[in-house]
N, C-alpha and C positions, 0 to 999 in steps of 0.2 A: 590439507593444511587448514587449521582453524585460526582465526584472528582473535586476539584478546583485546577487547575494547576497554580503554581506560576512561573514556568519556562517552558523550552522546554524539552520534553521527548527526551533524547539523548542516552539512554541505553536500554537494553532489558527489564529490570524490569519496568522502567517507561513507556516504550512503551506498555508493556502488559496491565498495568493498564489503559492506555488511550484507547487501543483497546477494552478492556472489557466494559469500560464506553460508548464508541461510539456505540458498538454493542447493548448494553442495550437501548440506546437512539433510535436507528433505529428500533430494533425488539421488544422492550418491554419485553425481557427475557434475561437470562444469556446465553452467548455462551457456547457451548460445548468446551472442551479443544481443540479438533481438529479445530473447527471453529475459535477459538481465535489464535491458532498456525498458521493456514494458512493466516489469515488476517495479522498477525504480520510478517510472512515470506515474503509476497508480499510487505508490507511496507518497510521491510529491503532491499529487492532487489531494489525497486524503489528509495530508498533514499540513497543507498550505506551504509546502516547500521546506518545512522545518524538520522533517524526518523524526528522529528520536527526541529532538528538543522541543517538539510541539507540546501544547497543553490543550486541555478541553475546558469548556465553560459550562456550568450548570446555570442556565438563565433563570431558573426558578429560585435558586438560593443565592446566585451571584458568585458562587465559589469557582475558583480556577483550580483545575486538577492537573498537577505536574507528575512527571516520572511514571507515566502509564506504560511506556514502551509499546504502544499500540500504533503500528505503522499503517494500518489500513482502515481505521475507523470501524473496527470489527465489533459487532454487537454480540452480546451473550444472551440477551433477551430484549424484546421490543419494548416492553412496558415495565417501569419500576413497580414494586420495589426490586432492587437488584440483589442477586445472590452473592455469596462470598466469591472473591476473586474478580468482581466487577465493580463498576462505579457508574453513577447516574450523571449524565451530561446531556446537553442539548445539541442535536444535529439539526435536522429539519424539525424534529419534535423531540420530546424527552425519550431517551433510550438508556439501556444498560449496555455499557461498553466493557470489553475485555481489558483487564489489567494484567500485564505480564511482569514477571519478576526481574527481567533483565532485557537489555537490548537484544541479545542473541536469541532469547526465548521469543521476544516480540517479532523479530524478523522471521524466524522459523514458522511461527504461527501465521504470520501474514502470507508467506509464500505458500503454505499449505492451503489456507483459505482461498487464495487467489487462483491457484493452479491445480488443485487436486480434487478428488471426489466429484461431486456434481458440477464443479467448475473446471473439470479437465478440458472442456472445449475452449476455455480461455487460453490455456497453454498451447493448444493446437493453433488457435488464432494468432498467438504471439509469434509462432514460427513463420507466419506469412509476412511479418513485418509491416502489416497494415493496421493503422490506428483505428480506423472505422470498424474493421473486423473484430479487433480486440474489444472495443467499446460495445459492439453489438453482442458479442458472446458474454460479456460481463452483465449486460442488462438482461439478456435471456436467462441467465442463471441466477438472477436476483441480487447481484452485487450492489446495484444502485437503481434508483427510480427516476432520475432526471431524464431528459430527452437525450437520445443518442448524440444528436448534433451538439448539445451543450457539453456533455461529458467528453466527446471527441475533441472539441476545441480546447477544453481545459487540459486534457491528457496530452494533446499535441504540443501545447505551450510548454508544459513541464518537460516533455521529451526533448524539445528543441533547446531549452535552457540547460538541461543536463548534458546533452550531446555537445553543446558549445563548451561547457566546462571541462568535458572529458576529451575533447578533440575528435569526436565521432560525427558521423552523419546520422541525423535523426531518421526514424522510420517515416514512411510516407502516410499521408492521410488517406488517399485512395477512395474518395467518396463516389 
């Protein structure tokens, strides 16, 4: 079953539904609770908890970029100029970020980037239910460059907020 979105997912309940739908699209199966929780937690960290309603800022030009449908701060190139389908914004430094045509496309792209190909160890770590293991797999596969402790803390905070909103128990930190 596919969900048709009329607006942007901007809260934990709407985001979970979008993540589950995106996961089904990519993997052809239901995600486990842990797989859905970690995908949602990463999306929460990367969008500041705004999910599809987030915006990016280009600190060089001052421009705010909306409606990118980029749930994972996914890059298409490290250094501008940016190719078609991408936009320039500031993360830690200036990067080219992926722009998706819709929320559905953005969630599918995010799930693929997070859990497939060279990042399949992140999916395996998500199955453990351990936040430190997921953050470690993400760092080892190049998803982020912050310290594992810093990312783990951010991820666990998002996981706990989403779990409270959804009436679930959050994954463990397990350091």
